[in-house]
Structures are given as C-alpha cells and as structure tokens.
A tleap script that builds the chain and sets N, CA, C and O, in Angstrom:
source leaprc.protein.ff14SB
mol = sequence {
  NMET GLU ASN ILE ILE LYS LYS ALA ILE GLU
  GLY GLY TYR GLU ASP TRP TYR LEU CYS ASN
  ALA GLY VAL ILE SER LYS LYS HIE CYS GLU
  MET THR CYS ASP PRO LEU PHE TRP GLN ALA
  LEU GLY LYS ALA THR TRP ALA LYS ASN PRO
  ALA SER GLN PHE ASP ALA VAL LEU LEU GLU
  TRP LYS SER ASN ALA LEU ARG PHE HIE GLU
  ILE ASN LEU THR GLU GLY TRP GLY LYS ALA
  VAL ALA TYR LEU LYS GLU LEU ILE LYS CGLU
}
set mol.1.N position { -42.957 -7.133 39.282 }
set mol.1.CA position { -42.608 -6.824 37.916 }
set mol.1.C position { -43.843 -6.867 37.011 }
set mol.1.O position { -43.879 -6.200 35.977 }
set mol.2.N position { -44.836 -7.636 37.394 }
set mol.2.CA position { -46.042 -7.758 36.567 }
set mol.2.C position { -46.748 -6.409 36.398 }
set mol.2.O position { -47.206 -6.080 35.304 }
set mol.3.N position { -46.836 -5.621 37.490 }
set mol.3.CA position { -47.485 -4.314 37.399 }
set mol.3.C position { -46.693 -3.349 36.527 }
set mol.3.O position { -47.273 -2.512 35.835 }
set mol.4.N position { -45.386 -3.464 36.559 }
set mol.4.CA position { -44.532 -2.633 35.723 }
set mol.4.C position { -44.777 -2.971 34.260 }
set mol.4.O position { -44.863 -2.076 33.419 }
set mol.5.N position { -44.888 -4.247 33.955 }
set mol.5.CA position { -45.155 -4.685 32.579 }
set mol.5.C position { -46.526 -4.189 32.134 }
set mol.5.O position { -46.692 -3.746 30.998 }
set mol.6.N position { -47.503 -4.265 33.027 }
set mol.6.CA position { -48.840 -3.770 32.691 }
set mol.6.C position { -48.806 -2.282 32.377 }
set mol.6.O position { -49.497 -1.826 31.465 }
set mol.7.N position { -48.010 -1.519 33.121 }
set mol.7.CA position { -47.870 -0.089 32.842 }
set mol.7.C position { -47.280 0.126 31.452 }
set mol.7.O position { -47.741 0.991 30.707 }
set mol.8.N position { -46.266 -0.655 31.100 }
set mol.8.CA position { -45.649 -0.529 29.773 }
set mol.8.C position { -46.660 -0.865 28.677 }
set mol.8.O position { -46.680 -0.218 27.630 }
set mol.9.N position { -47.486 -1.861 28.912 }
set mol.9.CA position { -48.526 -2.221 27.936 }
set mol.9.C position { -49.521 -1.076 27.804 }
set mol.9.O position { -49.956 -0.758 26.697 }
set mol.10.N position { -49.888 -0.447 28.939 }
set mol.10.CA position { -50.770 0.723 28.902 }
set mol.10.C position { -50.171 1.831 28.045 }
set mol.10.O position { -50.893 2.576 27.382 }
set mol.11.N position { -48.848 1.932 28.064 }
set mol.11.CA position { -48.151 2.953 27.288 }
set mol.11.C position { -47.936 2.569 25.840 }
set mol.11.O position { -47.333 3.322 25.076 }
set mol.12.N position { -48.431 1.392 25.454 }
set mol.12.CA position { -48.357 0.989 24.053 }
set mol.12.C position { -47.324 -0.069 23.744 }
set mol.12.O position { -47.067 -0.353 22.574 }
set mol.13.N position { -46.722 -0.665 24.770 }
set mol.13.CA position { -45.713 -1.698 24.511 }
set mol.13.C position { -46.385 -2.944 23.963 }
set mol.13.O position { -47.211 -3.571 24.627 }
set mol.14.N position { -46.019 -3.283 22.757 }
set mol.14.CA position { -46.550 -4.480 22.111 }
set mol.14.C position { -45.370 -5.316 21.647 }
set mol.14.O position { -44.476 -4.833 20.951 }
set mol.15.N position { -45.387 -6.537 22.035 }
set mol.15.CA position { -44.311 -7.432 21.657 }
set mol.15.C position { -44.916 -8.818 21.501 }
set mol.15.O position { -45.742 -9.229 22.316 }
set mol.16.N position { -44.526 -9.515 20.499 }
set mol.16.CA position { -45.135 -10.825 20.250 }
set mol.16.C position { -44.860 -11.806 21.374 }
set mol.16.O position { -45.556 -12.813 21.505 }
set mol.17.N position { -43.852 -11.520 22.184 }
set mol.17.CA position { -43.566 -12.382 23.331 }
set mol.17.C position { -44.604 -12.218 24.439 }
set mol.17.O position { -44.838 -13.124 25.239 }
set mol.18.N position { -45.210 -11.052 24.460 }
set mol.18.CA position { -45.968 -10.679 25.645 }
set mol.18.C position { -47.258 -11.432 25.884 }
set mol.18.O position { -47.383 -12.145 26.879 }
set mol.19.N position { -48.204 -11.289 25.003 }
set mol.19.CA position { -49.552 -11.731 25.336 }
set mol.19.C position { -49.989 -12.940 24.530 }
set mol.19.O position { -50.082 -12.906 23.303 }
set mol.20.N position { -50.245 -13.983 25.249 }
set mol.20.CA position { -50.861 -15.174 24.687 }
set mol.20.C position { -51.880 -15.590 25.734 }
set mol.20.O position { -51.552 -16.259 26.714 }
set mol.21.N position { -53.116 -15.181 25.508 }
set mol.21.CA position { -54.199 -15.406 26.480 }
set mol.21.C position { -53.867 -14.758 27.822 }
set mol.21.O position { -54.195 -15.295 28.880 }
set mol.22.N position { -53.203 -13.582 27.765 }
set mol.22.CA position { -52.899 -12.849 28.984 }
set mol.22.C position { -51.688 -13.344 29.738 }
set mol.22.O position { -51.432 -12.878 30.848 }
set mol.23.N position { -50.940 -14.266 29.181 }
set mol.23.CA position { -49.766 -14.811 29.872 }
set mol.23.C position { -48.520 -14.109 29.349 }
set mol.23.O position { -48.308 -14.019 28.140 }
set mol.24.N position { -47.725 -13.627 30.244 }
set mol.24.CA position { -46.478 -12.969 29.859 }
set mol.24.C position { -45.388 -14.027 29.867 }
set mol.24.O position { -45.091 -14.624 30.902 }
set mol.25.N position { -44.793 -14.252 28.697 }
set mol.25.CA position { -43.824 -15.333 28.595 }
set mol.25.C position { -42.402 -14.854 28.363 }
set mol.25.O position { -41.460 -15.632 28.517 }
set mol.26.N position { -42.225 -13.606 27.999 }
set mol.26.CA position { -40.875 -13.102 27.758 }
set mol.26.C position { -40.168 -12.911 29.089 }
set mol.26.O position { -40.773 -12.447 30.056 }
set mol.27.N position { -38.902 -13.262 29.142 }
set mol.27.CA position { -38.148 -13.076 30.370 }
set mol.27.C position { -38.059 -11.592 30.695 }
set mol.27.O position { -37.836 -10.762 29.814 }
set mol.28.N position { -38.234 -11.276 31.959 }
set mol.28.CA position { -38.232 -9.887 32.384 }
set mol.28.C position { -36.921 -9.196 32.045 }
set mol.28.O position { -36.919 -8.037 31.630 }
set mol.29.N position { -35.805 -9.900 32.218 }
set mol.29.CA position { -34.524 -9.255 31.951 }
set mol.29.C position { -34.366 -8.938 30.469 }
set mol.29.O position { -33.718 -7.951 30.122 }
set mol.30.N position { -34.936 -9.741 29.599 }
set mol.30.CA position { -34.893 -9.444 28.164 }
set mol.30.C position { -35.754 -8.227 27.853 }
set mol.30.O position { -35.384 -7.384 27.037 }
set mol.31.N position { -36.891 -8.147 28.504 }
set mol.31.CA position { -37.815 -7.047 28.264 }
set mol.31.C position { -37.176 -5.717 28.644 }
set mol.31.O position { -37.358 -4.723 27.941 }
set mol.32.N position { -36.431 -5.685 29.747 }
set mol.32.CA position { -35.819 -4.438 30.188 }
set mol.32.C position { -34.682 -3.997 29.270 }
set mol.32.O position { -34.178 -2.883 29.410 }
set mol.33.N position { -34.277 -4.837 28.350 }
set mol.33.CA position { -33.258 -4.471 27.360 }
set mol.33.C position { -33.879 -3.888 26.095 }
set mol.33.O position { -33.156 -3.471 25.191 }
set mol.34.N position { -35.179 -3.855 26.020 }
set mol.34.CA position { -35.887 -3.366 24.845 }
set mol.34.C position { -36.199 -1.878 25.011 }
set mol.34.O position { -36.956 -1.512 25.910 }
set mol.35.N position { -35.631 -1.009 24.160 }
set mol.35.CA position { -35.930 0.420 24.279 }
set mol.35.C position { -37.418 0.732 24.160 }
set mol.35.O position { -37.900 1.689 24.767 }
set mol.36.N position { -38.139 -0.059 23.394 }
set mol.36.CA position { -39.582 0.175 23.255 }
set mol.36.C position { -40.311 -0.041 24.575 }
set mol.36.O position { -41.312 0.624 24.846 }
set mol.37.N position { -39.819 -0.964 25.396 }
set mol.37.CA position { -40.374 -1.177 26.730 }
set mol.37.C position { -40.254 0.106 27.547 }
set mol.37.O position { -41.223 0.539 28.170 }
set mol.38.N position { -39.080 0.709 27.545 }
set mol.38.CA position { -38.836 1.914 28.324 }
set mol.38.C position { -39.625 3.098 27.790 }
set mol.38.O position { -40.146 3.897 28.568 }
set mol.39.N position { -39.717 3.218 26.471 }
set mol.39.CA position { -40.484 4.309 25.881 }
set mol.39.C position { -41.958 4.210 26.273 }
set mol.39.O position { -42.582 5.207 26.637 }
set mol.40.N position { -42.502 3.007 26.195 }
set mol.40.CA position { -43.908 2.804 26.562 }
set mol.40.C position { -44.128 3.046 28.044 }
set mol.40.O position { -45.136 3.633 28.437 }
set mol.41.N position { -43.194 2.599 28.866 }
set mol.41.CA position { -43.303 2.838 30.304 }
set mol.41.C position { -43.283 4.339 30.590 }
set mol.41.O position { -44.014 4.827 31.451 }
set mol.42.N position { -42.449 5.051 29.867 }
set mol.42.CA position { -42.403 6.508 30.015 }
set mol.42.C position { -43.710 7.164 29.626 }
set mol.42.O position { -44.167 8.088 30.297 }
set mol.43.N position { -44.314 6.695 28.550 }
set mol.43.CA position { -45.597 7.259 28.118 }
set mol.43.C position { -46.683 7.007 29.158 }
set mol.43.O position { -47.534 7.865 29.393 }
set mol.44.N position { -46.654 5.840 29.775 }
set mol.44.CA position { -47.698 5.465 30.736 }
set mol.44.C position { -47.494 6.098 32.107 }
set mol.44.O position { -48.444 6.197 32.884 }
set mol.45.N position { -46.283 6.525 32.417 }
set mol.45.CA position { -46.024 7.031 33.772 }
set mol.45.C position { -45.530 8.462 33.750 }
set mol.45.O position { -46.262 9.365 34.157 }
set mol.46.N position { -44.331 8.696 33.296 }
set mol.46.CA position { -43.721 10.024 33.384 }
set mol.46.C position { -44.397 11.027 32.468 }
set mol.46.O position { -44.437 12.212 32.798 }
set mol.47.N position { -44.925 10.604 31.338 }
set mol.47.CA position { -45.567 11.538 30.409 }
set mol.47.C position { -46.880 12.071 30.971 }
set mol.47.O position { -47.381 13.090 30.494 }
set mol.48.N position { -47.443 11.408 31.969 }
set mol.48.CA position { -48.700 11.860 32.559 }
set mol.48.C position { -48.495 13.069 33.466 }
set mol.48.O position { -49.457 13.722 33.869 }
set mol.49.N position { -47.251 13.360 33.780 }
set mol.49.CA position { -46.948 14.529 34.593 }
set mol.49.C position { -47.142 15.771 33.731 }
set mol.49.O position { -46.417 15.949 32.752 }
set mol.50.N position { -48.102 16.637 34.067 }
set mol.50.CA position { -48.393 17.792 33.209 }
set mol.50.C position { -47.210 18.735 33.056 }
set mol.50.O position { -47.146 19.502 32.094 }
set mol.51.N position { -46.270 18.684 34.002 }
set mol.51.CA position { -45.108 19.560 33.916 }
set mol.51.C position { -44.082 19.036 32.908 }
set mol.51.O position { -43.168 19.764 32.520 }
set mol.52.N position { -44.228 17.795 32.488 }
set mol.52.CA position { -43.256 17.193 31.579 }
set mol.52.C position { -43.444 17.707 30.157 }
set mol.52.O position { -44.567 17.832 29.669 }
set mol.53.N position { -42.358 17.993 29.521 }
set mol.53.CA position { -42.357 18.304 28.105 }
set mol.53.C position { -42.029 17.022 27.363 }
set mol.53.O position { -41.386 16.134 27.922 }
set mol.54.N position { -42.461 16.910 26.114 }
set mol.54.CA position { -42.236 15.692 25.342 }
set mol.54.C position { -40.753 15.342 25.283 }
set mol.54.O position { -40.392 14.187 25.505 }
set mol.55.N position { -39.885 16.309 24.989 }
set mol.55.CA position { -38.449 16.043 24.904 }
set mol.55.C position { -37.894 15.575 26.242 }
set mol.55.O position { -37.032 14.699 26.295 }
set mol.56.N position { -38.396 16.166 27.319 }
set mol.56.CA position { -37.930 15.773 28.645 }
set mol.56.C position { -38.313 14.336 28.946 }
set mol.56.O position { -37.541 13.610 29.573 }
set mol.57.N position { -39.495 13.913 28.509 }
set mol.57.CA position { -39.927 12.534 28.728 }
set mol.57.C position { -39.034 11.575 27.954 }
set mol.57.O position { -38.689 10.504 28.454 }
set mol.58.N position { -38.661 11.956 26.736 }
set mol.58.CA position { -37.766 11.106 25.945 }
set mol.58.C position { -36.428 10.930 26.647 }
set mol.58.O position { -35.890 9.824 26.694 }
set mol.59.N position { -35.898 12.000 27.187 }
set mol.59.CA position { -34.629 11.900 27.908 }
set mol.59.C position { -34.797 11.135 29.211 }
set mol.59.O position { -33.897 10.415 29.643 }
set mol.60.N position { -35.955 11.299 29.829 }
set mol.60.CA position { -36.185 10.658 31.125 }
set mol.60.C position { -36.202 9.139 31.007 }
set mol.60.O position { -35.642 8.454 31.862 }
set mol.61.N position { -36.839 8.592 29.954 }
set mol.61.CA position { -36.866 7.132 29.853 }
set mol.61.C position { -35.462 6.598 29.656 }
set mol.61.O position { -35.131 5.520 30.150 }
set mol.62.N position { -34.633 7.340 28.940 }
set mol.62.CA position { -33.262 6.879 28.721 }
set mol.62.C position { -32.464 6.887 30.018 }
set mol.62.O position { -31.761 5.925 30.325 }
set mol.63.N position { -32.574 7.967 30.772 }
set mol.63.CA position { -31.809 8.020 32.023 }
set mol.63.C position { -32.326 6.993 33.027 }
set mol.63.O position { -31.539 6.407 33.771 }
set mol.64.N position { -33.645 6.767 33.056 }
set mol.64.CA position { -34.202 5.752 33.959 }
set mol.64.C position { -33.755 4.348 33.560 }
set mol.64.O position { -33.455 3.520 34.420 }
set mol.65.N position { -33.712 4.083 32.253 }
set mol.65.CA position { -33.253 2.771 31.787 }
set mol.65.C position { -31.789 2.564 32.135 }
set mol.65.O position { -31.411 1.492 32.609 }
set mol.66.N position { -30.967 3.567 31.908 }
set mol.66.CA position { -29.541 3.452 32.234 }
set mol.66.C position { -29.327 3.231 33.726 }
set mol.66.O position { -28.503 2.409 34.126 }
set mol.67.N position { -30.070 3.965 34.542 }
set mol.67.CA position { -29.937 3.807 36.001 }
set mol.67.C position { -30.390 2.412 36.431 }
set mol.67.O position { -29.749 1.783 37.274 }
set mol.68.N position { -31.490 1.928 35.856 }
set mol.68.CA position { -31.968 0.579 36.157 }
set mol.68.C position { -30.875 -0.455 35.883 }
set mol.68.O position { -30.608 -1.317 36.720 }
set mol.69.N position { -30.251 -0.366 34.718 }
set mol.69.CA position { -29.224 -1.348 34.353 }
set mol.69.C position { -27.968 -1.192 35.204 }
set mol.69.O position { -27.312 -2.183 35.524 }
set mol.70.N position { -27.633 0.028 35.570 }
set mol.70.CA position { -26.493 0.242 36.456 }
set mol.70.C position { -26.742 -0.429 37.817 }
set mol.70.O position { -25.869 -1.110 38.354 }
set mol.71.N position { -27.933 -0.226 38.352 }
set mol.71.CA position { -28.278 -0.847 39.638 }
set mol.71.C position { -28.270 -2.362 39.503 }
set mol.71.O position { -27.765 -3.063 40.379 }
set mol.72.N position { -28.824 -2.868 38.413 }
set mol.72.CA position { -28.864 -4.315 38.195 }
set mol.72.C position { -27.449 -4.896 38.170 }
set mol.72.O position { -27.195 -5.945 38.763 }
set mol.73.N position { -26.548 -4.226 37.496 }
set mol.73.CA position { -25.181 -4.736 37.387 }
set mol.73.C position { -24.392 -4.605 38.679 }
set mol.73.O position { -23.544 -5.447 38.973 }
set mol.74.N position { -24.657 -3.569 39.447 }
set mol.74.CA position { -23.849 -3.330 40.643 }
set mol.74.C position { -24.475 -3.827 41.939 }
set mol.74.O position { -23.763 -4.176 42.881 }
set mol.75.N position { -25.816 -3.861 41.992 }
set mol.75.CA position { -26.485 -4.226 43.241 }
set mol.75.C position { -27.424 -5.423 43.114 }
set mol.75.O position { -27.871 -5.974 44.119 }
set mol.76.N position { -27.721 -5.824 41.877 }
set mol.76.CA position { -28.560 -6.998 41.675 }
set mol.76.C position { -29.958 -6.678 41.175 }
set mol.76.O position { -30.433 -5.545 41.240 }
set mol.77.N position { -30.599 -7.734 40.670 }
set mol.77.CA position { -31.919 -7.625 40.056 }
set mol.77.C position { -32.974 -7.086 41.021 }
set mol.77.O position { -33.781 -6.234 40.646 }
set mol.78.N position { -32.972 -7.570 42.239 }
set mol.78.CA position { -33.977 -7.142 43.217 }
set mol.78.C position { -33.940 -5.649 43.482 }
set mol.78.O position { -34.987 -5.005 43.552 }
set mol.79.N position { -32.756 -5.097 43.629 }
set mol.79.CA position { -32.614 -3.661 43.857 }
set mol.79.C position { -33.041 -2.875 42.613 }
set mol.79.O position { -33.643 -1.807 42.727 }
set mol.80.N position { -32.728 -3.405 41.426 }
set mol.80.CA position { -33.110 -2.724 40.185 }
set mol.80.C position { -34.624 -2.688 40.035 }
set mol.80.O position { -35.183 -1.664 39.642 }
set mol.81.N position { -35.290 -3.791 40.343 }
set mol.81.CA position { -36.749 -3.829 40.259 }
set mol.81.C position { -37.362 -2.892 41.307 }
set mol.81.O position { -38.366 -2.232 41.039 }
set mol.82.N position { -36.764 -2.835 42.487 }
set mol.82.CA position { -37.250 -1.917 43.527 }
set mol.82.C position { -37.132 -0.470 43.047 }
set mol.82.O position { -38.024 0.340 43.297 }
set mol.83.N position { -36.050 -0.148 42.368 }
set mol.83.CA position { -35.880 1.192 41.795 }
set mol.83.C position { -36.992 1.479 40.782 }
set mol.83.O position { -37.572 2.565 40.775 }
set mol.84.N position { -37.276 0.513 39.944 }
set mol.84.CA position { -38.306 0.675 38.923 }
set mol.84.C position { -39.685 0.839 39.551 }
set mol.84.O position { -40.480 1.662 39.096 }
set mol.85.N position { -39.972 0.070 40.583 }
set mol.85.CA position { -41.247 0.204 41.293 }
set mol.85.C position { -41.401 1.588 41.889 }
set mol.85.O position { -42.489 2.163 41.864 }
set mol.86.N position { -40.308 2.127 42.428 }
set mol.86.CA position { -40.339 3.474 42.985 }
set mol.86.C position { -40.610 4.503 41.890 }
set mol.86.O position { -41.324 5.480 42.114 }
set mol.87.N position { -40.038 4.281 40.708 }
set mol.87.CA position { -40.249 5.197 39.590 }
set mol.87.C position { -41.701 5.288 39.181 }
set mol.87.O position { -42.200 6.368 38.864 }
set mol.88.N position { -42.379 4.154 39.187 }
set mol.88.CA position { -43.780 4.173 38.747 }
set mol.88.C position { -44.741 4.315 39.923 }
set mol.88.O position { -45.958 4.206 39.771 }
set mol.89.N position { -44.174 4.555 41.076 }
set mol.89.CA position { -44.970 4.784 42.291 }
set mol.89.C position { -45.856 3.589 42.616 }
set mol.89.O position { -47.018 3.745 42.991 }
set mol.90.N position { -45.291 2.391 42.467 }
set mol.90.CA position { -46.063 1.159 42.750 }
set mol.90.C position { -46.131 0.915 44.246 }
set mol.90.O position { -46.733 -0.066 44.685 }
savepdb mol mol.pdb
quit
C-alpha cells in the first residue's frame, strides 16, 4: 500500500494526515475513502496513458474507486489492495 500512496502523492495528493517527516500516519482505509486520493492516483497513473482523454481519466478514477470498495466489501481488504496494485502496475 505504501507504493500506492506514493503514487497518489506524485499525482498531487496532499493531506495533513500524510507527511510528518516522511511518516504516513493516516489509516489506509480512511485514505481510500477520500475522492482526492483517487483523483491524484488517477493523475499519477492513468492520466499518463497518452490515449486517455481528460474526461475519460475523471470517469476512470471513479469506476476504479467503486470497484476497489466493492472488492473490499465482498472479498476483503487484501483482495482490494491486490486489485489496486494491478491497476497501477506495481
């Protein structure tokens, strides 16, 4: 999950919970509920695809966030994080 958070930070995710001397203190499950987290992750990963249009990237972060939460609720946190890792090609 740390690499996923780093990707979101690369995409501009700033949250007062995040960085205190480089230590991430916000709970991961809380972070995944923040739309700004998903938007920043989209900017850092999916927006880099030259075939992506800006509107498509906006829709993509929403569908990826919804799918992540669906997996988390139905299959558990580990499977949801694995889905997210696959999305960012970790």
